[in-house]
C-alpha positions, 0 to 999 in steps of 0.5 A, a space after each residue: 735839731 738845734 745844731 743844723 741851723 748853724 753854718 754848714 761849716 760848724 754844725 759838726 762842732 755844735 753836734 760835738 760839743 752838744 755831746 762832750 757836754 752830755 758826757 761830761 754832765 752824766 754821773 759817772 761809773 764809781 770805782 771802789 780800786 779809783 775813789 779818789 779820783 771821782 770827784 763829788 762837790 766838796 772835790 770840787 775847790 781841789 779839783 778847780 784847783 789841780 786843774 790850772 795847776 797841771 796847765 789846763 785853761 792855759 790857751 790851745 794846750 795839752 795838760 798832761 793829767 786831767 785829776 779823774 775829772 770826769 769833764 771841763 768846760 772852758 774859754 777864752 779870749 784876747 787880743 794880739 796886736 801881732 795879727 791886729 786883733 782879736 782871739 778866741 779859744 773854747 773848749 769842752 772836755 769829756 770824759 769817756 772811759 778810764 783813761 780816754 777822752 773826748 776834746 771838742 772846741 774852736 778855736 779861731 788866732 786873730 785876722 787872718 786865719 779861719 774859725 777852725 773846730 776842731 776835735 781829739 780824743 785825749 788817753 792818760 798814759 803815764 800817773 807822775 805819782 807812779 810812773 814819776 811822769 805825767 803822760 798824756 798823747 791826744 788826735 784827732 782834726 781840724 778845720 783849720 791849722 796854721 797853715 790854714 788848712 783841714 788837718 788830722 793833728 797829733 798832740 804829745 804832752 808831757 808834765 811834771 811837778 818841781 817842787 813847787 812848780 809844775 812843769 810841762 811841755 806839749 809836742 804838735 804834728 799837722 798834717 795837713 789834709 790839701 797842699 801837702 802842709 805841715 806844721 809842728 809847735 811846741 810850747 814849755 809852761 812854768 806854774 808856779 802856786 802862789 796860794 792854795 786856790 791862785 797860779 802864777 807863771 809863764 808861757 810860752 808857745 812857738 809854731 812853724 811851717 814844715 812843708 816848703 814848696 812853692 804852692 803855700 795858702 793866701 796868708 800862712 805863717 811861717 813862724 808864730 813865737 806868743 810867751 808870757 805871764 800866765 795866773 788865775 785863780 780858783 773860785 768853788 768849780 771855776 778857774 779865772 785865768 788872765 794873761 800877757 806878754 809879747 806875739 809875733 809872726 811871719 807871712 810865709 809871702 816876705 814883708 816884715 817880722 810883726 811884733 806886738 803885745 798880747 794880753 788873754 782872759 778866759 773862764 773855766 771850771 770842770 765837773 
C-alpha cells in the first residue's frame, strides 16, 4: 500500500527495495559446513571493513565478492562540476540462497540524466581462497542507462588481493530496449588498508556509447570518465565513505568536453 503512493515510474523500485530489505533483515539458515561465512554481532565490525576492502561501497560498482553477508545497504551523494550539479546513488542488497543475491536501488548521475531505478540478480561465481580469483556476475534492468533509455544490464566483476591491496575491475554492457541503443563501461580500482578499519585507494570509470547512428536520444553522452581518490572508515556495522577527483564528459551532439572536480560522500552498513 505504501508503494502505491509513489509515482508510477518508481513504484516498482519501492517494491523491490522493500522486498530486498526484508530478505536482508530475515535470519538466514545456519550451515554447519560454512560457519565462517555466517555473520553474527561479534563479526559485524570486521564484516563491514572486509566489504569496504572489496569495493562494496564504491558508487555504482559491483564488488567481486560478498563475504557471506546476508545484506548490504548503502547511500551516497555527490557533486559533479562536469555535469554542473548533484548526484546520488542508493542500493539495497539481500542474499537469496547460497551465492545468489538480489540488488535494487536508484541512481541519479546529475543534470542531463534521469533518476533511474535498477534491479539485478547477482551470482558469486569464484572465490580467491579456492579458485585464486574473486568473480561475480550480475544481470538485470535499469530505467535509464548511459543512453538515457531503459536497458538490460550485464555486469562482470573480478578482484584479487595482491599483497595488502585489493584490486578490482568491472566490465558492464547495457543493451538499450529502445532505438537499438548500447553502451559499455570499464572500471578499475585499487584499495589499500591503512588501518584495520580504514581503506584508501583510487577508483576510475570510463563509460562509452557503443551505438552510432543519426537517431540519438536528446542529451545522450558520447563518453564520460571519472577518476579520483577514495577512502572509507568502518565503525561497528557502518562504513563512512568519501572521494574526490576529476570528471569529464562529451555529448553526442558535440560541443566542448566538460571537465571539472567531482566529490562524493556516503554511508552504508552490512548485515
